[in-house]
DSSP file (Angstrom, degrees, kcal/mol; ACC not computed):
  #  RESIDUE AA STRUCTURE BP1 BP2  ACC     N-H-->O    O-->H-N    N-H-->O    O-->H-N    TCO  KAPPA ALPHA  PHI   PSI    X-CA   Y-CA   Z-CA
    1    1 A M    >>        0   0    0      0, 0.0     4,-1.4     0, 0.0     3,-0.7   0.000 360.0 360.0 360.0  93.1  -37.2 -158.8  113.6
    2    2 A P  H 3>  +     0   0    0      0, 0.0     4,-2.1     0, 0.0     5,-0.2   0.818 360.0  59.6 -64.5 -30.1  -34.0 -160.8  114.1
    3    3 A W  H 3> S+     0   0    0      1,-0.2     4,-2.1     2,-0.2     5,-0.1   0.847 103.3  52.8 -68.7 -33.4  -32.7 -158.9  117.0
    4    4 A V  H <> S+     0   0    0     -3,-0.7     4,-2.2     2,-0.2    -1,-0.2   0.928 109.9  48.1 -61.3 -47.8  -35.8 -159.7  119.1
    5    5 A R  H  X S+     0   0    0     -4,-1.4     4,-1.6     1,-0.2    -2,-0.2   0.869 112.2  48.8 -58.1 -40.4  -35.4 -163.4  118.4
    6    6 A R  H  X S+     0   0    0     -4,-2.1     4,-1.8     1,-0.2    -1,-0.2   0.885 111.4  49.3 -71.7 -37.5  -31.8 -163.3  119.3
    7    7 A H  H  X S+     0   0    0     -4,-2.1     4,-1.5     1,-0.2    -2,-0.2   0.881 111.1  49.5 -71.6 -36.2  -32.5 -161.4  122.5
    8    8 A R  H  < S+     0   0    0     -4,-2.2    -1,-0.2     1,-0.2    -2,-0.2   0.850 110.7  51.2 -65.5 -35.4  -35.2 -163.9  123.5
    9    9 A R  H  < S+     0   0    0     -4,-1.6     4,-0.5     1,-0.2    -2,-0.2   0.861 116.1  39.0 -74.5 -35.1  -32.9 -166.8  122.9
   10   10 A S  H  X S+     0   0    0     -4,-1.8     4,-2.2     1,-0.1     5,-0.2   0.693 100.1  78.2 -88.4 -17.1  -30.1 -165.4  125.0
   11   11 A A  H  X S+     0   0    0     -4,-1.5     4,-2.6     1,-0.2     5,-0.3   0.961  91.6  46.0 -61.1 -58.6  -32.3 -164.0  127.8
   12   12 A P  H  > S+     0   0    0      0, 0.0     4,-2.6     0, 0.0    -1,-0.2   0.904 114.4  48.9 -52.9 -43.8  -33.1 -167.2  129.8
   13   13 A Y  H  > S+     0   0    0     -4,-0.5     4,-2.5     1,-0.2    -2,-0.2   0.929 113.0  45.4 -63.0 -46.9  -29.6 -168.4  129.8
   14   14 A S  H  X S+     0   0    0     -4,-2.2     4,-2.1     2,-0.2    -1,-0.2   0.832 114.1  50.1 -65.0 -33.5  -28.2 -165.1  130.9
   15   15 A W  H  X S+     0   0    0     -4,-2.6     4,-2.0    -5,-0.2    -2,-0.2   0.890 111.1  49.0 -68.2 -40.3  -30.9 -164.8  133.6
   16   16 A F  H  X S+     0   0    0     -4,-2.6     4,-2.4    -5,-0.3     5,-0.2   0.919 112.0  49.0 -64.8 -44.1  -30.1 -168.4  134.8
   17   17 A R  H  X S+     0   0    0     -4,-2.5     4,-2.6     1,-0.2     5,-0.2   0.930 111.5  48.0 -65.7 -46.2  -26.4 -167.6  134.9
   18   18 A T  H  X S+     0   0    0     -4,-2.1     4,-1.9     1,-0.2    -1,-0.2   0.865 113.4  47.1 -65.0 -35.7  -26.7 -164.4  136.9
   19   19 A T  H  X S+     0   0    0     -4,-2.0     4,-2.3     2,-0.2    -1,-0.2   0.874 113.1  48.1 -72.5 -36.6  -29.1 -165.9  139.4
   20   20 A T  H  X S+     0   0    0     -4,-2.4     4,-2.0     2,-0.2    -2,-0.2   0.924 114.8  46.0 -67.7 -44.6  -26.9 -169.0  140.0
   21   21 A V  H  X S+     0   0    0     -4,-2.6     4,-1.8    -5,-0.2    -2,-0.2   0.891 113.6  49.3 -63.5 -40.2  -23.7 -166.8  140.4
   22   22 A R  H  X S+     0   0    0     -4,-1.9     4,-2.3    -5,-0.2    -2,-0.2   0.930 113.2  45.2 -66.0 -47.5  -25.6 -164.5  142.7
   23   23 A S  H  X S+     0   0    0     -4,-2.3     4,-2.0     1,-0.2    -1,-0.2   0.844 112.0  55.1 -66.1 -32.3  -26.9 -167.3  144.9
   24   24 A H  H  < S+     0   0    0     -4,-2.0    -1,-0.2     1,-0.2    -2,-0.2   0.872 111.0  42.5 -68.4 -39.9  -23.4 -168.9  144.9
   25   25 A Y  H  < S+     0   0    0     -4,-1.8    -2,-0.2     1,-0.2    -1,-0.2   0.844 113.2  52.7 -74.4 -36.7  -21.7 -165.9  146.1
   26   26 A R  H  < S+     0   0    0     -4,-2.3    -2,-0.2    -5,-0.2    -1,-0.2   0.892  96.9  80.1 -67.0 -37.8  -24.4 -165.1  148.8
   27   27 A R  S  < S-     0   0    0     -4,-2.0     2,-0.1    -5,-0.2     0, 0.0  -0.425  80.6-122.6 -74.9 143.2  -24.3 -168.5  150.3
   28   28 A P     >  -     0   0    0      0, 0.0     4,-0.9     0, 0.0     3,-0.3  -0.337  31.6-106.3 -68.8 163.3  -21.7 -169.7  152.8
   29   29 A A  H  > S+     0   0    0      1,-0.2     4,-1.0     2,-0.2     3,-0.1   0.804 114.1  60.8 -66.6 -29.4  -19.6 -172.7  151.9
   30   30 A G  H  > S+     0   0    0      1,-0.2     4,-1.4     2,-0.2     3,-0.5   0.898  99.9  52.3 -62.4 -44.8  -21.5 -175.0  154.5
   31   31 A S  H  > S+     0   0    0     -3,-0.3     4,-2.6     1,-0.2    -1,-0.2   0.802 100.1  62.8 -67.7 -28.0  -24.9 -174.6  153.0
   32   32 A T  H  X S+     0   0    0     -4,-0.9     4,-1.7     2,-0.2    -1,-0.2   0.889 103.6  49.7 -64.5 -39.3  -23.7 -175.7  149.5
   33   33 A W  H  X S+     0   0    0     -4,-1.0     4,-2.7    -3,-0.5    -1,-0.2   0.880 108.9  52.1 -62.6 -39.8  -22.7 -179.1  150.9
   34   34 A I  H  X S+     0   0    0     -4,-1.4     4,-2.4     1,-0.2    -2,-0.2   0.924 110.0  48.8 -62.4 -44.7  -26.2 -179.3  152.5
   35   35 A M  H  X S+     0   0    0     -4,-2.6     4,-2.2     2,-0.2    -1,-0.2   0.872 111.1  49.6 -57.2 -40.0  -27.7 -178.6  149.1
   36   36 A V  H  X S+     0   0    0     -4,-1.7     4,-2.6     2,-0.2     5,-0.2   0.934 112.2  48.6 -70.0 -46.6  -25.4 -181.2  147.4
   37   37 A V  H  X S+     0   0    0     -4,-2.7     4,-2.1     1,-0.2    -2,-0.2   0.881 111.8  48.8 -60.1 -40.9  -26.5 -183.8  150.1
   38   38 A I  H  X S+     0   0    0     -4,-2.4     4,-2.4     2,-0.2    -1,-0.2   0.904 110.9  50.4 -65.8 -41.5  -30.2 -183.0  149.7
   39   39 A A  H  X S+     0   0    0     -4,-2.2     4,-2.1     2,-0.2    -2,-0.2   0.967 113.1  46.1 -60.7 -52.3  -29.9 -183.4  145.8
   40   40 A I  H  X S+     0   0    0     -4,-2.6     4,-2.7     1,-0.2    -1,-0.2   0.877 111.7  51.6 -59.4 -40.5  -28.1 -186.8  146.2
   41   41 A A  H  X S+     0   0    0     -4,-2.1     4,-2.0    -5,-0.2    -1,-0.2   0.899 109.5  50.2 -64.6 -41.9  -30.7 -187.9  148.8
   42   42 A L  H  X S+     0   0    0     -4,-2.4     4,-2.1     2,-0.2    -2,-0.2   0.872 109.5  50.9 -63.5 -37.8  -33.6 -187.0  146.4
   43   43 A I  H  X S+     0   0    0     -4,-2.1     4,-2.2     1,-0.2    -2,-0.2   0.926 111.4  47.7 -66.3 -44.8  -32.0 -188.9  143.6
   44   44 A L  H  X S+     0   0    0     -4,-2.7     4,-2.3     1,-0.2    -2,-0.2   0.859 110.0  53.0 -64.7 -32.3  -31.6 -192.0  145.7
   45   45 A L  H  X S+     0   0    0     -4,-2.0     4,-1.9     2,-0.2    -1,-0.2   0.893 108.7  48.5 -67.9 -38.0  -35.1 -191.7  146.9
   46   46 A L  H  X S+     0   0    0     -4,-2.1     4,-2.0     2,-0.2    -2,-0.2   0.898 112.6  49.9 -67.3 -39.9  -36.4 -191.5  143.3
   47   47 A I  H  < S+     0   0    0     -4,-2.2    -2,-0.2     1,-0.2    -1,-0.2   0.903 111.6  48.6 -63.1 -42.0  -34.2 -194.6  142.4
   48   48 A A  H  < S+     0   0    0     -4,-2.3    -1,-0.2     1,-0.2    -2,-0.2   0.861 112.2  48.7 -68.3 -34.1  -35.5 -196.5  145.4
   49   49 A L  H  <        0   0    0     -4,-1.9    -2,-0.2     1,-0.2    -1,-0.2   0.842 360.0 360.0 -76.9 -34.5  -39.1 -195.7  144.5
   50   50 A F     <        0   0    0     -4,-2.0    -1,-0.2    -5,-0.1    -2,-0.2   0.434 360.0 360.0-105.0 360.0  -39.0 -196.7  140.8
């Protein structure tokens, strides 16, 4: 069944896109900067450890 395979392949990407868009619109602008700072801090922490 090719349509099942096609649906399974496109499902994770579409789910990821809808969740990221939804979370982006729900969040205020300030908390996105906090998330960016946390992400950079985690990367720097990993670099410092290894």
